C-alpha positions in Angstrom: 4.2 -23.7 -84.5 0.6 -24.1 -83.5 -0.5 -21.8 -80.6 -1.7 -24.9 -78.5 1.8 -26.2 -78.2 3.4 -22.9 -77.1 2.2 -23.3 -73.6 3.1 -27.0 -73.5 6.7 -26.2 -74.5 6.9 -23.3 -72.1 5.7 -25.7 -69.2 8.2 -28.3 -70.4 11.0 -25.8 -70.4 9.9 -24.5 -66.9 9.8 -28.0 -65.5 13.2 -28.8 -66.8 14.8 -25.6 -65.5 13.3 -26.5 -62.0 14.9 -29.9 -62.2 18.2 -28.4 -63.0 17.8 -25.9 -59.9 16.9 -29.0 -57.9 20.3 -30.9 -58.6 22.5 -27.9 -58.9 23.7 -28.2 -55.2 23.7 -32.1 -55.3 27.2 -33.5 -55.0 28.0 -35.8 -58.0 28.4 -38.9 -55.7 24.8 -38.3 -54.2 23.2 -38.4 -57.6 22.3 -42.0 -57.1 21.6 -42.0 -53.3 18.4 -43.7 -52.4 17.4 -42.3 -48.8 14.6 -43.9 -46.9 14.0 -46.4 -49.7 13.3 -43.6 -52.3 14.1 -45.5 -55.6 14.0 -42.8 -58.0 17.3 -40.7 -57.6 18.2 -37.8 -59.7 20.6 -39.7 -62.0 17.7 -42.1 -63.1 15.1 -39.3 -63.2 17.4 -37.3 -65.6 18.1 -40.3 -67.7 14.4 -41.4 -67.7 13.1 -38.0 -68.8 15.7 -38.0 -71.7 14.7 -41.3 -72.8 11.2 -40.3 -72.7 11.9 -37.5 -75.2 13.4 -40.0 -77.5 10.4 -42.2 -77.3 8.0 -39.4 -77.9 10.2 -37.9 -80.6 9.8 -41.2 -82.5 6.2 -40.6 -82.9 6.9 -37.2 -84.4 9.5 -38.2 -86.8 12.8 -37.9 -84.7 15.3 -40.6 -85.2 16.9 -42.2 -82.2 19.9 -40.6 -80.8 20.7 -42.2 -77.5 23.0 -45.3 -76.9 21.1 -48.5 -77.2 21.5 -49.4 -73.5 19.7 -46.3 -72.5 16.1 -48.0 -72.6 17.3 -50.8 -70.4 18.7 -48.3 -67.8 16.1 -45.6 -68.1 12.9 -46.8 -69.9 9.7 -47.9 -68.2 10.2 -50.8 -66.0 13.8 -50.0 -65.4 15.0 -50.2 -61.7 17.2 -47.4 -60.4 20.1 -48.6 -58.4 22.6 -46.8 -56.1 25.7 -47.7 -58.2 27.1 -44.6 -59.8 29.2 -46.7 -62.1 26.0 -47.7 -64.0 25.1 -44.0 -64.9 26.7 -41.2 -66.7 28.2 -38.3 -64.5 26.1 -35.5 -63.5 27.3 -33.2 -66.0 26.8 -35.7 -68.9 23.3 -36.6 -67.8 22.3 -33.0 -67.6 23.9 -32.2 -71.1 22.1 -35.3 -72.8 18.8 -33.9 -71.1 19.5 -30.4 -72.5 20.0 -32.0 -75.9 17.0 -34.0 -75.7 15.0 -30.9 -74.7 16.4 -29.0 -77.7 15.5 -31.8 -80.2 12.0 -32.3 -78.8 11.2 -28.6 -78.9 12.6 -27.8 -82.2 10.7 -30.8 -83.7 7.4 -29.9 -82.0 7.9 -26.2 -83.1 8.0 -27.4 -86.7 4.9 -29.7 -86.5 2.1 -28.8 -88.9 -1.1 -28.3 -86.9 -2.8 -31.0 -88.7 -0.1 -33.6 -87.2 -1.4 -32.8 -83.6 -4.8 -34.4 -84.5 -3.4 -37.6 -85.7 -3.6 -40.7 -83.9 -0.7 -41.8 -81.7 1.1 -44.3 -83.6 1.1 -46.9 -80.8 -2.3 -48.3 -80.4 -1.5 -49.7 -76.9 -1.7 -46.0 -75.7 -4.9 -45.0 -77.5 -6.8 -44.6 -74.2 -4.3 -42.2 -72.8 -3.0 -40.6 -75.9 -5.7 -40.4 -78.5 -3.7 -38.1 -80.6 -0.2 -36.8 -81.0 -1.2 -33.6 -79.4 -2.5 -35.4 -76.4 0.6 -37.3 -76.0 2.8 -34.2 -76.2 0.8 -32.4 -73.6 0.6 -35.5 -71.3 4.3 -36.5 -71.5 6.0 -33.0 -71.6 3.9 -31.7 -68.9 2.3 -34.2 -66.9 4.9 -37.0 -66.9 7.8 -34.4 -66.5 6.0 -32.7 -63.6 5.6 -36.0 -61.9 9.2 -36.7 -61.8 9.9 -33.1 -60.7 7.8 -34.0 -57.6 9.8 -37.1 -57.0 13.0 -35.1 -56.9 11.5 -32.8 -54.3 10.6 -35.7 -52.1 14.1 -37.0 -52.6 15.7 -33.7 -51.7 13.8 -33.6 -48.3 14.8 -37.2 -47.8 18.5 -36.3 -48.4 18.3 -33.4 -45.8 19.0 -30.7 -48.5 17.5 -27.3 -48.0 14.3 -26.3 -49.7 14.4 -24.7 -53.2 14.5 -20.9 -53.1 11.2 -20.8 -55.1 8.2 -23.0 -55.3 7.3 -25.1 -58.2 4.1 -23.5 -59.5 
């Protein structure tokens, strides 16, 4: 594993551990609540981050593993809804996220350093992701952190107590 990916994978793991802490006290029925118009509820955020791992994994050689309807429910442009019947259970979502984290982490750890400098395969993202290394860093750290922040706002809107530690 390249030294440059160790901090990225550490931050990614830290982010997802914090996400798990944020939803640990959330009753399963509240996983789809949208208080005060906050759209991105925990069920969608967890599913979205799981989907993102699969998308990013495709750029580094991972075959797709999620159900085919996952992209429509959790991909870019999908709209979170407050219907629990349209989402997996809290435990199932968290298990799928842990699996996705394991898959992407193991694959990144095995990447040759030269792969990090290769162009990102989807040219429409070349301004944001000029290389695979850029994509891994932005998605695993920046994108994931953005959604962690959304869950912090969601928790406040739900009247849940603050986390026992800050996200730093």
